[in-house]
C-alpha positions in Angstrom: -49.1 6.3 -7.3 -47.2 3.9 -5.0 -44.5 3.5 -7.6 -43.8 7.3 -7.9 -40.1 8.0 -8.1 -38.3 9.2 -4.9 -36.4 12.5 -5.3 -34.8 15.0 -3.0 -36.5 18.1 -1.7 -34.6 20.8 0.2 -36.1 23.0 2.9 -33.8 25.9 3.6 -33.4 27.6 6.9 -35.9 30.4 7.5 -38.3 29.2 4.8 -42.0 29.7 5.8 -44.6 26.9 5.8 -46.4 28.8 3.0 -43.3 29.0 0.8 -42.6 25.3 1.4 -46.3 24.4 0.5 -46.1 26.5 -2.8 -42.8 24.8 -3.8 -44.2 21.3 -3.1 -47.1 22.1 -5.5 -45.0 23.8 -8.2 -42.5 20.8 -8.2 -45.4 18.4 -8.6 -44.9 16.6 -5.3 -48.4 17.6 -4.1 -51.5 18.6 -6.0 -52.5 21.4 -3.6 -50.4 23.8 -1.5 -53.6 24.7 0.3 -54.2 21.1 1.4 -50.7 20.9 2.8 -51.0 24.3 4.6 -54.3 23.1 6.1 -52.8 19.9 7.4 -50.0 22.0 9.1 -52.6 24.3 10.6 -54.9 21.4 11.7 -52.0 19.5 13.4 -50.3 22.6 14.8 -47.1 21.9 12.8 -46.7 25.3 11.1 -43.5 26.1 13.0 -42.3 22.5 13.4 -40.8 22.0 9.9 -37.0 21.3 10.0 -34.6 22.5 7.3 -32.6 19.9 5.3 -32.7 17.6 2.4 -35.5 15.0 2.3 -36.3 12.1 0.1 -39.9 12.6 -1.1 -42.3 11.3 -3.8 -45.7 12.1 -5.2 -46.9 8.9 -3.4 -46.8 10.8 -0.1 -49.9 12.6 1.1 -49.8 16.2 2.6 -50.2 14.5 6.0 -47.2 12.1 5.4 -45.1 15.1 4.3 -45.9 17.1 7.4 -44.8 14.2 9.5 -41.7 13.7 7.5 -40.6 17.3 7.7 -40.9 17.4 11.5 -37.8 15.4 12.0 -34.4 16.4 10.7 -33.6 14.4 7.5 -31.1 11.5 7.7 -33.0 10.3 10.8 -35.7 8.5 8.9 -36.6 6.4 5.9 -40.1 6.4 4.5 -41.9 3.0 4.0 -45.3 3.2 2.2 -47.4 0.0 2.1 -50.5 -0.3 -0.1 -53.8 -2.0 0.8 -54.1 -5.4 -0.8 -50.4 -6.1 -1.1 -49.4 -9.7 -0.4 -46.6 -10.4 2.1 -44.0 -10.8 -0.7 -44.9 -7.4 -2.1 -44.4 -5.8 1.4 -41.0 -7.6 1.7 -40.0 -6.2 -1.7 -40.9 -2.6 -0.6 -39.0 -3.1 2.6 -35.9 -4.4 0.8 -36.0 -1.5 -1.6 -36.3 1.1 1.2 -33.7 -0.6 3.5 -30.8 -2.0 1.5 -29.5 -3.8 4.7 -32.7 -5.9 4.9 -33.1 -8.7 2.2 -36.5 -9.8 1.1 -35.9 -13.2 2.6 -34.7 -11.8 6.0 -38.0 -9.8 6.2 -40.1 -12.8 5.3 -38.4 -14.9 7.9 -39.1 -12.2 10.5 -42.8 -11.8 9.5 -44.1 -14.6 11.7 -45.9 -14.6 15.1 -42.8 -15.9 16.9 -42.7 -14.6 20.5 -44.9 -11.6 19.8 -47.7 -11.0 22.3 -50.1 -8.7 20.5 -53.7 -9.5 21.5 -54.8 -9.9 17.9 -52.4 -12.9 17.6 -54.1 -14.9 20.5 -54.3 -18.5 19.6 -51.9 -18.3 16.6 -48.8 -20.6 16.6 -45.3 -19.1 16.6 -44.6 -20.2 13.0 -47.8 -18.7 11.6 -47.0 -16.0 9.0 -48.2 -12.4 9.7 -49.6 -12.1 6.2 -52.8 -10.0 6.7 -51.6 -8.4 10.0 -49.1 -5.9 8.6 -51.2 -2.7 8.4 -51.0 -0.8 5.1 -49.9 2.8 5.9 -47.0 5.2 5.6 -44.3 4.7 8.1 -41.1 6.6 9.1 -38.2 4.6 10.4 -34.5 5.2 11.3 -32.4 4.1 8.3 -30.8 1.4 10.5 -34.2 -0.1 11.5 -34.1 -3.9 11.7 -36.6 -6.3 10.1 -37.9 -7.1 13.6 -38.5 -3.5 14.4 -40.3 -2.9 11.1 -42.5 -6.0 11.6 -43.3 -4.9 15.2 -44.3 -1.4 14.0 -46.6 -2.7 11.2 -48.2 -5.2 13.6 -48.6 -2.6 16.4 -50.4 -0.3 13.9 -52.7 -3.1 12.9 -53.5 -3.6 16.6 -54.1 0.1 17.1 -56.3 0.6 14.1 -58.3 -2.6 14.1 -57.5 -4.7 17.2 -60.5 -3.7 19.4 -63.0 -4.0 16.5 -61.7 -7.5 15.5 -61.6 -8.9 19.0 -65.1 -7.7 19.7 -66.4 -9.1 16.4 -64.7 -12.5 17.0 -66.4 -12.7 20.3 -69.8 -11.6 19.0 -69.7 -13.9 16.0 -68.1 -16.9 17.8 -65.2 -17.0 15.3 -61.5 -16.1 15.5 -59.7 -12.9 14.6 -57.6 -14.9 12.1 -60.7 -16.0 10.2 -62.0 -12.4 10.1 -58.7 -11.3 8.7 -58.9 -14.0 6.1 -62.3 -12.8 5.0 -61.1 -9.2 5.1 -58.2 -10.1 2.7 -60.7 -11.4 0.2 -62.9 -8.3 0.6 -59.8 -6.1 0.1 -58.9 -7.8 -3.2 -62.5 -7.6 -4.5 -63.8 -4.3 -3.2 -62.3 -1.6 -5.5 -65.0 0.7 -4.2 -64.5 0.8 -0.4 -68.2 1.5 0.2 -68.9 -2.1 -1.0 -66.7 -3.7 1.6 -69.4 -4.7 4.1 -71.7 -5.9 1.3 -69.1 -8.1 -0.3 -68.2 -9.5 3.2 -72.0 -10.1 3.6 -72.1 -12.2 0.4 -69.1 -14.3 1.5 -70.6 -14.7 5.0 -73.9 -15.9 3.4 -72.0 -18.5 1.3 -70.0 -19.7 4.3 -73.2 -20.1 6.4 -74.8 -22.5 3.9 -71.5 -24.3 3.0 -71.4 -22.9 -0.6 -68.0 -22.5 -2.1 -66.7 -18.9 -2.2 -65.6 -18.9 -5.9 -63.2 -16.1 -5.2 -60.7 -15.3 -8.0 -58.2 -13.6 -5.7 -57.5 -16.9 -3.8 -56.4 -18.5 -7.1 -54.4 -15.4 -8.0 -52.6 -15.7 -4.7 -51.8 -19.4 -5.3 -50.4 -18.5 -8.8 -48.4 -15.7 -7.2 -49.8 -13.1 -9.6 -52.8 -10.7 -9.5 -53.6 -11.2 -13.2 -56.9 -11.9 -14.9 -57.7 -15.6 -14.6 -58.3 -18.0 -17.4 -60.8 -20.9 -17.3 -57.8 -23.3 -17.0 -56.7 -21.4 -13.8 -60.0 -22.2 -12.2 -59.0 -25.9 -12.4 -55.9 -25.4 -10.3 -55.3 -28.1 -7.8 -54.7 -26.0 -4.7 -55.9 -25.5 -1.1 -56.4 -21.9 -2.2 -58.8 -22.7 -5.1 -62.1 -21.6 -3.5 -63.9 -22.8 -6.7 -63.0 -26.4 -5.6 -62.5 -26.2 -1.8 -65.2 -25.0 0.5 -64.6 -22.4 3.3 -62.0 -19.7 3.7 -58.4 -20.0 2.3 -55.7 -21.5 4.6 -54.4 -18.0 5.4 -55.1 -14.3 4.6 -54.1 -13.6 1.0 -53.0 -10.0 1.4 -52.8 -7.1 3.9 -56.3 -5.6 4.1 -56.9 -1.9 4.9 -59.3 -0.5 7.5 -62.5 -0.5 5.3 -62.0 -4.2 4.4 -61.2 -5.1 8.1 -64.3 -3.3 9.3 -66.5 -4.8 6.6 -65.3 -8.3 7.5 -65.8 -7.6 11.2 -69.4 -6.6 10.6 -70.6 -8.0 7.2 -73.8 -6.3 5.9 -77.0 -8.3 6.4 -77.8 -8.7 2.7 -79.8 -11.3 0.7 -77.2 -11.8 -2.0 -75.1 -14.8 -2.8 -73.4 -13.5 -6.0 -71.7 -10.4 -7.4 -70.1 -9.5 -10.6 -67.9 -6.5 -11.7 -69.8 -3.8 -13.6 -66.7 -3.1 -15.7 -67.9 0.5 -16.1 -64.9 2.2 -14.5 -66.5 2.7 -11.1 -65.0 -0.4 -9.6 -68.5 -1.3 -8.4 -70.3 -4.7 -8.6 -73.8 -5.9 -9.4 -75.2 -8.1 -6.6 -77.6 -11.0 -7.1 -79.7 -13.4 -5.0 -80.0 -16.2 -7.5 -77.8 -17.8 -10.2 -80.4 -16.6 -12.8 -79.9 -13.0 -11.7 -76.2 -13.4 -11.6 -76.2 -14.8 -15.2 -78.3 -11.8 -16.4 -75.8 -9.5 -14.7 -72.9 -11.3 -16.4 -74.4 -10.8 -19.8 -75.4 -7.2 -19.0 -71.9 -6.2 -17.9 -70.0 -8.3 -20.4 -68.4 -10.8 -18.0 -67.4 -14.3 -19.0 
């Protein structure tokens, strides 16, 4: 749960890794002491944990905690960014973790500017970095600046997806920016990560034949709210209304994670042009080739 409450956790001098793991589990910070112990063993950190008082939350994974406990507390602040957040949500999380950085200051810094990362090739200095701030768990010094945080998020994006995206842009004669736009739609639609490439394939098929994308998340982005849309919302006059305007939206609509980026870099070769949520708790979709099939799926799964 990304909104889990932060709380303090004390590691005392001389405490063993096993004791720390059991306490983390008993205090409800992690589900499994065994998982934490395994991460320590796997990464050779069993003897690297430092004593002191740390700020932790149930949102942190065993791997995140292992990294956190390696450095003496007071030297770092945890920033956890979730896949599918829009830039304003990232800015809110930064402002919450770093009282010295306002939301506006972060948003002002989150542009290409003078940055030279290869994924930014061809983008103008004033272009927003929405879509390029990689969702992950980060550890910063408490006095980190907005610029330092933006650099770290962008560098992580480059490290995780840069090579894949540059290669795909070349192979498919498109731009990294357009692939990231597509990935941002996939991120908001693919609740089940295994569907990422298939959903990207549906959008790619539509783009190929000049068919509108009809993507709800682009309208939600324009409205500034990830809520369920009404029929009236679909009439919105906006460059982001993909029910009215053909092609990709003007910019990425969120920060996609790795599955969405990889799916958009290499969309699945599928015969579908439509998909609809199954509404069965799996987060999966039913895919269709024709409007008739799509309508049958809508009825079957109770969609409007």
